[in-house]
mmCIF file of the N, C-alpha and C atoms, coordinates in Angstrom:
data_MODEL
# 
_entry.id   MODEL 
# 
loop_
_atom_site.group_PDB 
_atom_site.id 
_atom_site.type_symbol 
_atom_site.label_atom_id 
_atom_site.label_alt_id 
_atom_site.label_comp_id 
_atom_site.label_asym_id 
_atom_site.label_entity_id 
_atom_site.label_seq_id 
_atom_site.pdbx_PDB_ins_code 
_atom_site.Cartn_x 
_atom_site.Cartn_y 
_atom_site.Cartn_z 
_atom_site.occupancy 
_atom_site.B_iso_or_equiv 
_atom_site.pdbx_formal_charge 
_atom_site.auth_seq_id 
_atom_site.auth_comp_id 
_atom_site.auth_asym_id 
_atom_site.auth_atom_id 
_atom_site.pdbx_PDB_model_num 
ATOM 1   N N  . MET A 1 1  ? -77.263 -84.379 -119.236 1.00 0.00 ? 1  MET A N  1 
ATOM 2   C CA . MET A 1 1  ? -77.643 -83.401 -120.243 1.00 0.00 ? 1  MET A CA 1 
ATOM 3   C C  . MET A 1 1  ? -76.423 -82.567 -120.598 1.00 0.00 ? 1  MET A C  1 
ATOM 4   N N  . ASN A 1 2  ? -76.109 -82.474 -121.835 1.00 0.00 ? 2  ASN A N  1 
ATOM 5   C CA . ASN A 1 2  ? -75.006 -81.648 -122.312 1.00 0.00 ? 2  ASN A CA 1 
ATOM 6   C C  . ASN A 1 2  ? -75.565 -80.399 -122.970 1.00 0.00 ? 2  ASN A C  1 
ATOM 7   N N  . ALA A 1 3  ? -75.110 -79.260 -122.490 1.00 0.00 ? 3  ALA A N  1 
ATOM 8   C CA . ALA A 1 3  ? -75.522 -77.995 -123.092 1.00 0.00 ? 3  ALA A CA 1 
ATOM 9   C C  . ALA A 1 3  ? -74.561 -77.679 -124.228 1.00 0.00 ? 3  ALA A C  1 
ATOM 10  N N  . PRO A 1 4  ? -75.085 -77.212 -125.362 1.00 0.00 ? 4  PRO A N  1 
ATOM 11  C CA . PRO A 1 4  ? -74.190 -76.848 -126.464 1.00 0.00 ? 4  PRO A CA 1 
ATOM 12  C C  . PRO A 1 4  ? -73.363 -75.623 -126.101 1.00 0.00 ? 4  PRO A C  1 
ATOM 13  N N  . GLU A 1 5  ? -72.180 -75.552 -126.651 1.00 0.00 ? 5  GLU A N  1 
ATOM 14  C CA . GLU A 1 5  ? -71.307 -74.406 -126.424 1.00 0.00 ? 5  GLU A CA 1 
ATOM 15  C C  . GLU A 1 5  ? -71.935 -73.155 -127.031 1.00 0.00 ? 5  GLU A C  1 
ATOM 16  N N  . PRO A 1 6  ? -71.900 -72.037 -126.317 1.00 0.00 ? 6  PRO A N  1 
ATOM 17  C CA . PRO A 1 6  ? -72.441 -70.799 -126.887 1.00 0.00 ? 6  PRO A CA 1 
ATOM 18  C C  . PRO A 1 6  ? -71.582 -70.342 -128.058 1.00 0.00 ? 6  PRO A C  1 
ATOM 19  N N  . GLU A 1 7  ? -72.228 -69.757 -129.033 1.00 0.00 ? 7  GLU A N  1 
ATOM 20  C CA . GLU A 1 7  ? -71.518 -69.305 -130.218 1.00 0.00 ? 7  GLU A CA 1 
ATOM 21  C C  . GLU A 1 7  ? -71.246 -67.804 -130.200 1.00 0.00 ? 7  GLU A C  1 
ATOM 22  N N  . SER A 1 8  ? -71.793 -67.107 -129.241 1.00 0.00 ? 8  SER A N  1 
ATOM 23  C CA . SER A 1 8  ? -71.548 -65.661 -129.146 1.00 0.00 ? 8  SER A CA 1 
ATOM 24  C C  . SER A 1 8  ? -71.561 -65.252 -127.684 1.00 0.00 ? 8  SER A C  1 
ATOM 25  N N  . MET A 1 9  ? -71.050 -64.074 -127.421 1.00 0.00 ? 9  MET A N  1 
ATOM 26  C CA . MET A 1 9  ? -71.043 -63.550 -126.058 1.00 0.00 ? 9  MET A CA 1 
ATOM 27  C C  . MET A 1 9  ? -72.476 -63.331 -125.573 1.00 0.00 ? 9  MET A C  1 
ATOM 28  N N  . ALA A 1 10 ? -73.350 -62.873 -126.441 1.00 0.00 ? 10 ALA A N  1 
ATOM 29  C CA . ALA A 1 10 ? -74.754 -62.643 -126.067 1.00 0.00 ? 10 ALA A CA 1 
ATOM 30  C C  . ALA A 1 10 ? -75.416 -63.950 -125.659 1.00 0.00 ? 10 ALA A C  1 
ATOM 31  N N  . GLU A 1 11 ? -75.108 -65.021 -126.369 1.00 0.00 ? 11 GLU A N  1 
ATOM 32  C CA . GLU A 1 11 ? -75.675 -66.329 -126.031 1.00 0.00 ? 11 GLU A CA 1 
ATOM 33  C C  . GLU A 1 11 ? -75.139 -66.819 -124.673 1.00 0.00 ? 11 GLU A C  1 
ATOM 34  N N  . LEU A 1 12 ? -73.885 -66.590 -124.417 1.00 0.00 ? 12 LEU A N  1 
ATOM 35  C CA . LEU A 1 12 ? -73.293 -66.967 -123.137 1.00 0.00 ? 12 LEU A CA 1 
ATOM 36  C C  . LEU A 1 12 ? -73.947 -66.192 -121.995 1.00 0.00 ? 12 LEU A C  1 
ATOM 37  N N  . ILE A 1 13 ? -74.145 -64.886 -122.186 1.00 0.00 ? 13 ILE A N  1 
ATOM 38  C CA . ILE A 1 13 ? -74.784 -64.060 -121.161 1.00 0.00 ? 13 ILE A CA 1 
ATOM 39  C C  . ILE A 1 13 ? -76.215 -64.527 -120.916 1.00 0.00 ? 13 ILE A C  1 
ATOM 40  N N  . ALA A 1 14 ? -76.922 -64.841 -121.974 1.00 0.00 ? 14 ALA A N  1 
ATOM 41  C CA . ALA A 1 14 ? -78.294 -65.327 -121.835 1.00 0.00 ? 14 ALA A CA 1 
ATOM 42  C C  . ALA A 1 14 ? -78.315 -66.655 -121.083 1.00 0.00 ? 14 ALA A C  1 
ATOM 43  N N  . ASP A 1 15 ? -77.368 -67.535 -121.371 1.00 0.00 ? 15 ASP A N  1 
ATOM 44  C CA . ASP A 1 15 ? -77.291 -68.818 -120.667 1.00 0.00 ? 15 ASP A CA 1 
ATOM 45  C C  . ASP A 1 15 ? -77.033 -68.600 -119.182 1.00 0.00 ? 15 ASP A C  1 
ATOM 46  N N  . CYS A 1 16 ? -76.142 -67.683 -118.862 1.00 0.00 ? 16 CYS A N  1 
ATOM 47  C CA . CYS A 1 16 ? -75.823 -67.413 -117.461 1.00 0.00 ? 16 CYS A CA 1 
ATOM 48  C C  . CYS A 1 16 ? -77.018 -66.795 -116.737 1.00 0.00 ? 16 CYS A C  1 
ATOM 49  N N  . ALA A 1 17 ? -77.779 -65.979 -117.425 1.00 0.00 ? 17 ALA A N  1 
ATOM 50  C CA . ALA A 1 17 ? -78.942 -65.350 -116.816 1.00 0.00 ? 17 ALA A CA 1 
ATOM 51  C C  . ALA A 1 17 ? -80.010 -66.375 -116.485 1.00 0.00 ? 17 ALA A C  1 
ATOM 52  N N  . ASP A 1 18 ? -80.000 -67.519 -117.168 1.00 0.00 ? 18 ASP A N  1 
ATOM 53  C CA . ASP A 1 18 ? -80.988 -68.568 -116.922 1.00 0.00 ? 18 ASP A CA 1 
ATOM 54  C C  . ASP A 1 18 ? -80.643 -69.464 -115.740 1.00 0.00 ? 18 ASP A C  1 
ATOM 55  N N  . ILE A 1 19 ? -79.483 -69.291 -115.141 1.00 0.00 ? 19 ILE A N  1 
ATOM 56  C CA . ILE A 1 19 ? -79.098 -70.113 -113.998 1.00 0.00 ? 19 ILE A CA 1 
ATOM 57  C C  . ILE A 1 19 ? -79.983 -69.726 -112.816 1.00 0.00 ? 19 ILE A C  1 
ATOM 58  N N  . PRO A 1 20 ? -80.648 -70.696 -112.198 1.00 0.00 ? 20 PRO A N  1 
ATOM 59  C CA . PRO A 1 20 ? -81.528 -70.363 -111.060 1.00 0.00 ? 20 PRO A CA 1 
ATOM 60  C C  . PRO A 1 20 ? -80.742 -69.735 -109.910 1.00 0.00 ? 20 PRO A C  1 
ATOM 61  N N  . SER A 1 21 ? -81.375 -68.799 -109.217 1.00 0.00 ? 21 SER A N  1 
ATOM 62  C CA . SER A 1 21 ? -80.686 -68.103 -108.132 1.00 0.00 ? 21 SER A CA 1 
ATOM 63  C C  . SER A 1 21 ? -80.295 -69.061 -107.011 1.00 0.00 ? 21 SER A C  1 
ATOM 64  N N  . SER A 1 22 ? -81.013 -70.171 -106.860 1.00 0.00 ? 22 SER A N  1 
ATOM 65  C CA . SER A 1 22 ? -80.669 -71.132 -105.807 1.00 0.00 ? 22 SER A CA 1 
ATOM 66  C C  . SER A 1 22 ? -79.331 -71.818 -106.083 1.00 0.00 ? 22 SER A C  1 
ATOM 67  N N  . LEU A 1 23 ? -78.873 -71.805 -107.324 1.00 0.00 ? 23 LEU A N  1 
ATOM 68  C CA . LEU A 1 23 ? -77.599 -72.425 -107.674 1.00 0.00 ? 23 LEU A CA 1 
ATOM 69  C C  . LEU A 1 23 ? -76.442 -71.436 -107.676 1.00 0.00 ? 23 LEU A C  1 
ATOM 70  N N  . ARG A 1 24 ? -76.745 -70.160 -107.632 1.00 0.00 ? 24 ARG A N  1 
ATOM 71  C CA . ARG A 1 24 ? -75.686 -69.152 -107.624 1.00 0.00 ? 24 ARG A CA 1 
ATOM 72  C C  . ARG A 1 24 ? -75.141 -68.988 -106.219 1.00 0.00 ? 24 ARG A C  1 
ATOM 73  N N  . ALA A 1 25 ? -73.864 -68.767 -106.135 1.00 0.00 ? 25 ALA A N  1 
ATOM 74  C CA . ALA A 1 25 ? -73.235 -68.573 -104.828 1.00 0.00 ? 25 ALA A CA 1 
ATOM 75  C C  . ALA A 1 25 ? -73.663 -67.237 -104.240 1.00 0.00 ? 25 ALA A C  1 
ATOM 76  N N  . GLU A 1 26 ? -73.887 -67.249 -102.931 1.00 0.00 ? 26 GLU A N  1 
ATOM 77  C CA . GLU A 1 26 ? -74.197 -65.990 -102.268 1.00 0.00 ? 26 GLU A CA 1 
ATOM 78  C C  . GLU A 1 26 ? -72.931 -65.160 -102.174 1.00 0.00 ? 26 GLU A C  1 
ATOM 79  N N  . ARG A 1 27 ? -73.111 -63.881 -102.195 1.00 0.00 ? 27 ARG A N  1 
ATOM 80  C CA . ARG A 1 27 ? -71.946 -62.998 -102.049 1.00 0.00 ? 27 ARG A CA 1 
ATOM 81  C C  . ARG A 1 27 ? -71.510 -63.015 -100.599 1.00 0.00 ? 27 ARG A C  1 
ATOM 82  N N  . SER A 1 28 ? -70.276 -63.334 -100.396 1.00 0.00 ? 28 SER A N  1 
ATOM 83  C CA . SER A 1 28 ? -69.738 -63.251 -99.046  1.00 0.00 ? 28 SER A CA 1 
ATOM 84  C C  . SER A 1 28 ? -68.752 -62.091 -99.025  1.00 0.00 ? 28 SER A C  1 
ATOM 85  N N  . TYR A 1 29 ? -68.964 -61.213 -98.115  1.00 0.00 ? 29 TYR A N  1 
ATOM 86  C CA . TYR A 1 29 ? -68.125 -60.035 -98.030  1.00 0.00 ? 29 TYR A CA 1 
ATOM 87  C C  . TYR A 1 29 ? -66.948 -60.299 -97.107  1.00 0.00 ? 29 TYR A C  1 
ATOM 88  N N  . LEU A 1 30 ? -65.835 -59.757 -97.437  1.00 0.00 ? 30 LEU A N  1 
ATOM 89  C CA . LEU A 1 30 ? -64.647 -59.928 -96.613  1.00 0.00 ? 30 LEU A CA 1 
ATOM 90  C C  . LEU A 1 30 ? -64.806 -59.162 -95.318  1.00 0.00 ? 30 LEU A C  1 
ATOM 91  N N  . PRO A 1 31 ? -64.293 -59.707 -94.234  1.00 0.00 ? 31 PRO A N  1 
ATOM 92  C CA . PRO A 1 31 ? -64.374 -58.964 -92.977  1.00 0.00 ? 31 PRO A CA 1 
ATOM 93  C C  . PRO A 1 31 ? -63.471 -57.740 -93.036  1.00 0.00 ? 31 PRO A C  1 
ATOM 94  N N  . LEU A 1 32 ? -63.792 -56.769 -92.216  1.00 0.00 ? 32 LEU A N  1 
ATOM 95  C CA . LEU A 1 32 ? -62.964 -55.561 -92.152  1.00 0.00 ? 32 LEU A CA 1 
ATOM 96  C C  . LEU A 1 32 ? -61.592 -55.923 -91.608  1.00 0.00 ? 32 LEU A C  1 
ATOM 97  N N  . PRO A 1 33 ? -60.549 -55.271 -92.081  1.00 0.00 ? 33 PRO A N  1 
ATOM 98  C CA . PRO A 1 33 ? -59.211 -55.584 -91.577  1.00 0.00 ? 33 PRO A CA 1 
ATOM 99  C C  . PRO A 1 33 ? -59.087 -55.220 -90.101  1.00 0.00 ? 33 PRO A C  1 
ATOM 100 N N  . ARG A 1 34 ? -58.283 -56.016 -89.407  1.00 0.00 ? 34 ARG A N  1 
ATOM 101 C CA . ARG A 1 34 ? -58.044 -55.744 -87.990  1.00 0.00 ? 34 ARG A CA 1 
ATOM 102 C C  . ARG A 1 34 ? -56.993 -54.651 -87.862  1.00 0.00 ? 34 ARG A C  1 
ATOM 103 N N  . ALA A 1 35 ? -57.024 -53.975 -86.740  1.00 0.00 ? 35 ALA A N  1 
ATOM 104 C CA . ALA A 1 35 ? -56.011 -52.960 -86.470  1.00 0.00 ? 35 ALA A CA 1 
ATOM 105 C C  . ALA A 1 35 ? -54.666 -53.648 -86.266  1.00 0.00 ? 35 ALA A C  1 
ATOM 106 N N  . ALA A 1 36 ? -53.625 -53.043 -86.755  1.00 0.00 ? 36 ALA A N  1 
ATOM 107 C CA . ALA A 1 36 ? -52.281 -53.608 -86.612  1.00 0.00 ? 36 ALA A CA 1 
ATOM 108 C C  . ALA A 1 36 ? -51.869 -53.584 -85.149  1.00 0.00 ? 36 ALA A C  1 
ATOM 109 N N  . THR A 1 37 ? -51.207 -54.663 -84.750  1.00 0.00 ? 37 THR A N  1 
ATOM 110 C CA . THR A 1 37 ? -50.722 -54.697 -83.370  1.00 0.00 ? 37 THR A CA 1 
ATOM 111 C C  . THR A 1 37 ? -49.452 -53.866 -83.267  1.00 0.00 ? 37 THR A C  1 
ATOM 112 N N  . HIS A 1 38 ? -49.199 -53.377 -82.082  1.00 0.00 ? 38 HIS A N  1 
ATOM 113 C CA . HIS A 1 38 ? -48.015 -52.565 -81.849  1.00 0.00 ? 38 HIS A CA 1 
ATOM 114 C C  . HIS A 1 38 ? -46.777 -53.429 -82.044  1.00 0.00 ? 38 HIS A C  1 
ATOM 115 N N  . TRP A 1 39 ? -45.782 -52.913 -82.715  1.00 0.00 ? 39 TRP A N  1 
ATOM 116 C CA . TRP A 1 39 ? -44.575 -53.669 -83.025  1.00 0.00 ? 39 TRP A CA 1 
ATOM 117 C C  . TRP A 1 39 ? -43.363 -52.866 -82.608  1.00 0.00 ? 39 TRP A C  1 
ATOM 118 N N  . GLU A 1 40 ? -42.439 -53.530 -81.968  1.00 0.00 ? 40 GLU A N  1 
ATOM 119 C CA . GLU A 1 40 ? -41.204 -52.883 -81.546  1.00 0.00 ? 40 GLU A CA 1 
ATOM 120 C C  . GLU A 1 40 ? -40.022 -53.713 -82.009  1.00 0.00 ? 40 GLU A C  1 
ATOM 121 N N  . VAL A 1 41 ? -38.926 -53.046 -82.296  1.00 0.00 ? 41 VAL A N  1 
ATOM 122 C CA . VAL A 1 41 ? -37.697 -53.734 -82.675  1.00 0.00 ? 41 VAL A CA 1 
ATOM 123 C C  . VAL A 1 41 ? -36.999 -54.171 -81.400  1.00 0.00 ? 41 VAL A C  1 
ATOM 124 N N  . ASP A 1 42 ? -36.709 -55.475 -81.317  1.00 0.00 ? 42 ASP A N  1 
ATOM 125 C CA . ASP A 1 42 ? -35.975 -55.952 -80.144  1.00 0.00 ? 42 ASP A CA 1 
ATOM 126 C C  . ASP A 1 42 ? -34.522 -56.223 -80.553  1.00 0.00 ? 42 ASP A C  1 
ATOM 127 N N  . ASP A 1 43 ? -33.724 -56.637 -79.615  1.00 0.00 ? 43 ASP A N  1 
ATOM 128 C CA . ASP A 1 43 ? -32.300 -56.856 -79.883  1.00 0.00 ? 43 ASP A CA 1 
ATOM 129 C C  . ASP A 1 43 ? -32.062 -57.946 -80.922  1.00 0.00 ? 43 ASP A C  1 
ATOM 130 N N  . ALA A 1 44 ? -32.892 -58.998 -80.911  1.00 0.00 ? 44 ALA A N  1 
ATOM 131 C CA . ALA A 1 44 ? -32.726 -60.087 -81.879  1.00 0.00 ? 44 ALA A CA 1 
ATOM 132 C C  . ALA A 1 44 ? -33.002 -59.596 -83.299  1.00 0.00 ? 44 ALA A C  1 
ATOM 133 N N  . CYS A 1 45 ? -34.024 -58.768 -83.453  1.00 0.00 ? 45 CYS A N  1 
ATOM 134 C CA . CYS A 1 45 ? -34.361 -58.217 -84.768  1.00 0.00 ? 45 CYS A CA 1 
ATOM 135 C C  . CYS A 1 45 ? -33.260 -57.265 -85.232  1.00 0.00 ? 45 CYS A C  1 
ATOM 136 N N  . LEU A 1 46 ? -32.792 -56.451 -84.356  1.00 0.00 ? 46 LEU A N  1 
ATOM 137 C CA . LEU A 1 46 ? -31.744 -55.505 -84.688  1.00 0.00 ? 46 LEU A CA 1 
ATOM 138 C C  . LEU A 1 46 ? -30.458 -56.225 -85.104  1.00 0.00 ? 46 LEU A C  1 
ATOM 139 N N  . ALA A 1 47 ? -30.157 -57.343 -84.458  1.00 0.00 ? 47 ALA A N  1 
ATOM 140 C CA . ALA A 1 47 ? -28.950 -58.097 -84.776  1.00 0.00 ? 47 ALA A CA 1 
ATOM 141 C C  . ALA A 1 47 ? -29.008 -58.666 -86.194  1.00 0.00 ? 47 ALA A C  1 
ATOM 142 N N  . GLN A 1 48 ? -30.200 -58.978 -86.692  1.00 0.00 ? 48 GLN A N  1 
ATOM 143 C CA . GLN A 1 48 ? -30.337 -59.536 -88.035  1.00 0.00 ? 48 GLN A CA 1 
ATOM 144 C C  . GLN A 1 48 ? -29.978 -58.530 -89.125  1.00 0.00 ? 48 GLN A C  1 
ATOM 145 N N  . VAL A 1 49 ? -30.139 -57.258 -88.853  1.00 0.00 ? 49 VAL A N  1 
ATOM 146 C CA . VAL A 1 49 ? -29.891 -56.231 -89.867  1.00 0.00 ? 49 VAL A CA 1 
ATOM 147 C C  . VAL A 1 49 ? -28.750 -55.307 -89.488  1.00 0.00 ? 49 VAL A C  1 
ATOM 148 N N  . GLN A 1 50 ? -28.000 -55.678 -88.490  1.00 0.00 ? 50 GLN A N  1 
ATOM 149 C CA . GLN A 1 50 ? -26.932 -54.826 -87.989  1.00 0.00 ? 50 GLN A CA 1 
ATOM 150 C C  . GLN A 1 50 ? -25.945 -54.435 -89.091  1.00 0.00 ? 50 GLN A C  1 
ATOM 151 N N  . ASP A 1 51 ? -25.555 -55.371 -89.954  1.00 0.00 ? 51 ASP A N  1 
ATOM 152 C CA . ASP A 1 51 ? -24.558 -55.105 -90.995  1.00 0.00 ? 51 ASP A CA 1 
ATOM 153 C C  . ASP A 1 51 ? -25.202 -54.893 -92.361  1.00 0.00 ? 51 ASP A C  1 
ATOM 154 N N  . LEU A 1 52 ? -26.423 -54.424 -92.382  1.00 0.00 ? 52 LEU A N  1 
ATOM 155 C CA . LEU A 1 52 ? -27.138 -54.251 -93.648  1.00 0.00 ? 52 LEU A CA 1 
ATOM 156 C C  . LEU A 1 52 ? -26.446 -53.258 -94.576  1.00 0.00 ? 52 LEU A C  1 
ATOM 157 N N  . ASP A 1 53 ? -25.796 -52.251 -94.061  1.00 0.00 ? 53 ASP A N  1 
ATOM 158 C CA . ASP A 1 53 ? -25.127 -51.255 -94.890  1.00 0.00 ? 53 ASP A CA 1 
ATOM 159 C C  . ASP A 1 53 ? -24.061 -51.888 -95.780  1.00 0.00 ? 53 ASP A C  1 
ATOM 160 N N  . GLU A 1 54 ? -23.511 -53.017 -95.403  1.00 0.00 ? 54 GLU A N  1 
ATOM 161 C CA . GLU A 1 54 ? -22.519 -53.692 -96.235  1.00 0.00 ? 54 GLU A CA 1 
ATOM 162 C C  . GLU A 1 54 ? -23.137 -54.251 -97.509  1.00 0.00 ? 54 GLU A C  1 
ATOM 163 N N  . TYR A 1 55 ? -24.432 -54.551 -97.505  1.00 0.00 ? 55 TYR A N  1 
ATOM 164 C CA . TYR A 1 55 ? -25.103 -55.169 -98.649  1.00 0.00 ? 55 TYR A CA 1 
ATOM 165 C C  . TYR A 1 55 ? -25.800 -54.153 -99.538  1.00 0.00 ? 55 TYR A C  1 
ATOM 166 N N  . VAL A 1 56 ? -25.966 -52.959 -99.076  1.00 0.00 ? 56 VAL A N  1 
ATOM 167 C CA . VAL A 1 56 ? -26.717 -51.955 -99.841  1.00 0.00 ? 56 VAL A CA 1 
ATOM 168 C C  . VAL A 1 56 ? -25.823 -51.233 -100.808 1.00 0.00 ? 56 VAL A C  1 
# 
């Protein structure tokens, strides 16, 4: 079955309203963000940016 293209926004909205609820996707909510883990600068990280002032 081919549905004709809607000719107006109102027709498109009416077509969408006719979609059975069983075919519509359920709303899935995003989980709450996790707390950030504690982060420390180690010697390897510090070595990567040691000469950063030369590039700024």
